[in-house]
C-alpha positions in Angstrom: 0.0 0.0 0.0 2.8 2.4 0.9 4.4 1.8 -2.5 1.1 2.3 -4.4 0.4 5.5 -2.4 3.9 6.9 -3.1 3.6 6.1 -6.8 0.4 8.1 -6.8 2.2 11.0 -5.3 5.0 10.8 -7.9 2.4 10.7 -10.7 0.6 13.7 -9.2 3.8 15.6 -9.0 4.3 15.3 -12.8 0.7 15.8 -13.6 -0.1 18.8 -11.4 -1.9 21.8 -12.9 1.4 23.5 -13.3 2.6 21.1 -16.0 -0.5 19.0 -17.0 -1.1 21.0 -20.1 2.0 19.7 -21.9 1.5 16.8 -24.3 3.1 13.5 -23.5 5.8 11.9 -25.7 7.2 8.4 -25.5 10.6 7.6 -24.1 13.4 8.1 -26.7 16.6 6.3 -26.2 18.1 7.1 -29.6 20.7 9.8 -30.0 19.1 13.0 -31.2 20.4 16.4 -32.3 19.1 19.1 -30.0 18.0 22.5 -31.5 20.7 24.5 -29.8 24.5 24.9 -29.9 27.1 25.2 -27.2 30.7 26.4 -27.3 33.2 23.8 -28.7 35.0 23.4 -25.4 31.6 22.5 -23.8 30.8 19.7 -26.3 33.8 17.4 -26.6 33.7 13.6 -26.9 35.9 10.6 -26.9 35.3 6.9 -27.8 35.7 4.6 -24.8 37.4 1.1 -25.1 34.0 -0.6 -25.3 32.8 1.7 -28.1 30.6 4.0 -26.1 30.9 7.8 -26.4 31.9 9.9 -23.4 30.9 13.6 -23.4 33.0 16.1 -21.6 33.7 19.9 -21.3 36.7 21.9 -20.3 36.8 25.3 -18.5 39.6 27.5 -17.2 43.3 27.9 -18.4 44.5 25.0 -20.6 47.7 24.8 -18.4 45.8 24.7 -15.1 45.9 21.8 -12.7 43.1 19.4 -13.7 40.0 19.0 -11.5 37.5 16.5 -12.8 34.0 17.5 -11.9 31.1 15.1 -11.3 27.7 16.6 -11.7 24.6 16.2 -9.6 21.3 14.7 -10.5 19.8 15.9 -12.7 23.0 17.3 -14.2 25.5 17.2 -17.0 29.0 18.3 -18.0 27.6 21.9 -18.4 27.4 22.3 -14.7 31.2 22.8 -14.5 30.7 26.1 -16.4 30.4 28.2 -13.3 33.5 26.8 -11.6 36.2 29.1 -13.0 34.4 32.1 -11.4 35.0 30.4 -8.0 38.7 29.9 -8.6 40.4 33.2 -7.5 43.8 31.7 -8.3 42.9 31.0 -11.9 45.2 28.0 -11.7 42.7 25.2 -12.2 41.4 23.6 -15.3 37.9 22.1 -14.7 36.7 19.0 -16.7 33.0 18.2 -16.6 31.9 14.7 -17.6 28.4 13.5 -18.7 27.5 10.2 -17.0 26.2 7.4 -19.2 22.8 8.2 -20.8 23.0 11.9 -20.1 24.3 14.7 -22.4 26.7 13.3 -25.0 27.5 10.1 -23.2 26.1 6.8 -24.5 24.0 4.8 -22.0 25.7 1.8 -20.5 23.4 -1.2 -19.8 23.9 -2.8 -16.5 26.0 0.0 -15.2 27.2 0.0 -11.6 28.6 2.8 -9.5 32.0 1.2 -9.3 32.2 1.1 -13.1 32.5 4.9 -13.2 36.3 5.1 -12.5 37.0 3.1 -15.7 35.4 5.9 -17.7 37.3 8.6 -15.8 40.6 6.7 -16.3 39.9 6.5 -20.0 39.3 10.3 -20.2 42.3 11.4 -18.1 44.5 9.0 -20.1 43.0 10.4 -23.3 43.9 14.0 -22.1 47.4 12.9 -21.1 46.8 13.8 -17.5 49.2 12.3 -15.0 47.6 13.5 -11.7 44.3 15.2 -11.0 41.7 16.0 -8.3 38.0 15.3 -8.4 35.0 17.3 -7.1 31.6 15.6 -6.7 28.5 17.8 -6.2 25.3 16.3 -4.7 24.6 13.1 -6.7 28.1 13.3 -8.0 29.5 12.7 -4.6 29.2 8.9 -4.7 31.0 8.9 -8.1 33.8 11.0 -6.7 34.2 8.5 -3.8 34.2 5.6 -6.3 37.2 7.3 -7.8 38.8 7.7 -4.4 38.3 4.0 -3.9 39.7 3.0 -7.3 42.6 5.3 -8.0 46.0 5.3 -6.3 46.9 8.4 -4.3 49.8 9.3 -6.6 47.3 9.8 -9.4 44.2 11.1 -7.6 45.6 13.8 -5.3 42.4 15.1 -3.6 38.7 14.6 -3.5 36.1 17.2 -2.7 32.5 16.2 -1.8 30.0 19.1 -1.9 26.7 18.3 -0.2 27.1 14.8 -1.4 24.5 12.0 -1.2 25.4 9.2 1.2 24.2 5.6 0.9 20.5 5.5 1.6 21.2 3.2 4.5 21.8 6.4 6.5 18.0 7.0 6.3 16.0 9.8 4.7 15.2 11.8 7.9 15.6 15.5 7.3 14.7 15.5 3.6 11.9 17.6 2.3 8.8 15.7 1.2 9.5 15.7 -2.5 13.0 14.4 -2.0 11.8 11.8 0.5 9.2 10.4 -1.9 11.7 10.5 -4.8 14.2 8.4 -3.0 11.6 6.1 -1.6 10.1 5.3 -5.0 12.5 6.1 -7.9 15.2 3.5 -7.3 12.6 0.8 -7.4 10.6 2.2 -10.3 13.1 3.0 -13.0 10.6 2.4 -15.8 8.1 4.9 -14.3 10.8 7.6 -13.7 12.2 7.1 -17.2 8.7 7.5 -18.8 7.8 10.5 -16.7 11.0 12.4 -17.2 11.1 11.7 -20.9 7.5 12.8 -21.3 8.1 16.2 -19.7 11.8 17.1 -19.5 12.7 15.1 -22.6 10.1 17.0 -24.6 11.2 20.3 -23.2 14.8 19.5 -24.1 13.9 19.2 -27.7 11.9 22.4 -27.8 13.9 25.1 -29.7 12.7 27.7 -27.3 14.8 27.5 -24.1 11.9 29.2 -22.2 10.1 25.9 -22.3 12.7 24.2 -20.1 13.1 27.3 -17.9 9.4 27.3 -17.2 9.5 23.6 -16.3 12.4 24.0 -14.0 10.6 26.9 -12.3 7.5 24.8 -11.7 9.2 21.7 -10.5 12.6 22.7 -8.9 12.3 26.3 -7.9 8.8 26.7 -6.6 9.6 25.8 -3.0 12.8 27.8 -2.6 13.3 30.4 0.0 14.0 34.0 -0.9 17.8 33.7 -0.8 17.8 30.4 -2.7 15.5 31.9 -5.4 17.8 34.9 -5.8 20.8 32.7 -6.3 19.4 30.3 -8.8 17.9 33.2 -10.9 21.1 35.0 -11.4 21.4 35.2 -15.2 24.5 33.1 -15.6 23.4 30.5 -13.1 19.9 30.2 -14.5 21.3 29.8 -18.0 23.5 27.0 -16.8 20.5 25.3 -15.2 18.6 25.5 -18.5 21.5 24.4 -20.7 22.4 21.6 -18.3 18.9 20.2 -18.1 18.5 20.3 -21.9 21.7 18.3 -22.1 20.7 15.9 -19.3 17.4 15.0 -21.1 18.5 15.4 -24.7 18.0 11.7 -25.2 15.1 11.3 -22.8 15.0 10.1 -19.2 16.8 6.7 -19.4 20.1 7.9 -18.2 18.6 10.0 -15.4 16.4 7.1 -14.3 19.4 4.7 -14.3 21.5 7.1 -12.3 18.8 7.4 -9.7 18.5 3.6 -9.4 22.3 3.3 -9.0 22.5 6.0 -6.3 19.6 4.3 -4.4 21.2 0.9 -4.5 24.2 -0.5 -2.6 27.4 1.2 -3.8 29.4 -2.0 -4.3 32.4 -0.8 -2.3 33.1 -0.1 1.4 33.9 3.5 2.4 36.0 2.1 5.2 38.4 0.9 2.6 39.1 4.4 1.3 42.1 6.4 2.7 40.3 9.5 3.9 43.4 11.7 3.7 42.8 14.6 1.3 39.1 13.9 1.2 37.2 17.1 2.0 33.5 17.1 2.8 31.5 20.3 2.6 27.9 20.5 3.6 25.2 23.0 4.6 23.6 22.6 8.0 20.1 23.5 6.6 20.3 21.2 3.5 17.0 19.3 3.0 17.9 17.6 -0.3 20.9 15.8 1.2 20.7 16.3 5.0 23.9 17.1 6.9 23.6 13.8 8.7 24.8 12.2 5.4 28.0 14.3 5.6 28.6 13.2 9.2 28.1 9.5 8.2 30.7 9.8 5.4 33.1 11.6 7.6 32.9 8.7 10.2 33.6 6.1 7.5 36.4 8.0 5.7 39.1 8.0 8.3 41.3 11.1 8.1 38.8 13.1 6.1 38.0 16.8 6.8 34.4 17.8 7.4 33.1 21.3 7.2 29.5 22.1 8.1 28.3 25.6 7.3 25.6 27.1 9.6 22.5 28.3 7.8 23.5 27.0 4.4 21.4 25.0 2.1 21.8 22.9 -1.0 21.2 25.9 -3.2 23.3 28.5 -1.3 26.4 26.8 0.0 28.4 26.6 -3.3 27.4 30.1 -4.5 30.2 32.6 -5.0 28.6 35.0 -2.5 28.5 32.3 0.1 31.3 29.6 0.3 31.9 28.6 -3.3 35.2 30.4 -3.5 36.4 29.1 -0.2 35.5 25.5 -1.1 37.4 25.6 -4.4 40.4 27.2 -2.6 40.4 24.3 -0.1 40.3 21.8 -2.9 43.1 23.6 -4.8 45.3 23.7 -1.7 44.7 20.1 -0.6 47.5 17.8 -1.7 
């Protein structure tokens, strides 16, 4: 009964009066050409050893120290666009990567969280990078930790986790109701999540008018924000990044997003106790209701030697902003070695 009731809540979320008027399209897992263009450095690809395509972006000075960025969920390589503005030293080169099934990256059937470091290794080898750092934001946090588990210290020099999602065994207490329902249902209902996100976000991604995606984001992600959160996400550069990133996330429909949600809601496949916590930095807002701060404390306890910083009054939408602690976080990552 609980599952049936929650599924009803999920359906009502996507069929509320705010978005009900949009027509429904069927899931599309084929590669499509979106009706917009991005800068060349934002739309790079490579072919992986198994024949899949991996999409990535680069920002910052070409000679900068490489920091591989792992986007949240929803998200894409485009989310790394705002990072150079947080780097006062102008000494870092940021590399954003699309996870399989999102953006320019081919979906990988049967994918597991611990498969991700193989794609990262292929990319850094392709770019002739000897050593690097990683930053994982929100849903990208587990992927950053998978890299910390897989790579030797001489190659992966530091790992930053910014309001990262912990294993769901930590519990869902402290999440807002939308997030709570999402994590309760989505990992067990990949088909439903794929269909719903394709029907709405996939359709908006293919609309040549970016206002279509902007309106959908406003009605689904921004409508419950407080005043300061709303001010931040509606800054022109940040809002444009949200729009471009969502259009990339769902350019091929919702299959990649649904798969990623299932992966994050399943056992990770490795033990955090096995990771050397030295040079792992955990940053989290005390008022976060999307990934509650208790998740950060849980990871800190598992990752022996890690550094935990909890910021009073900060939320998922405010912490990493340049007017809050974004610059300080990037500085800490840059200085960690």
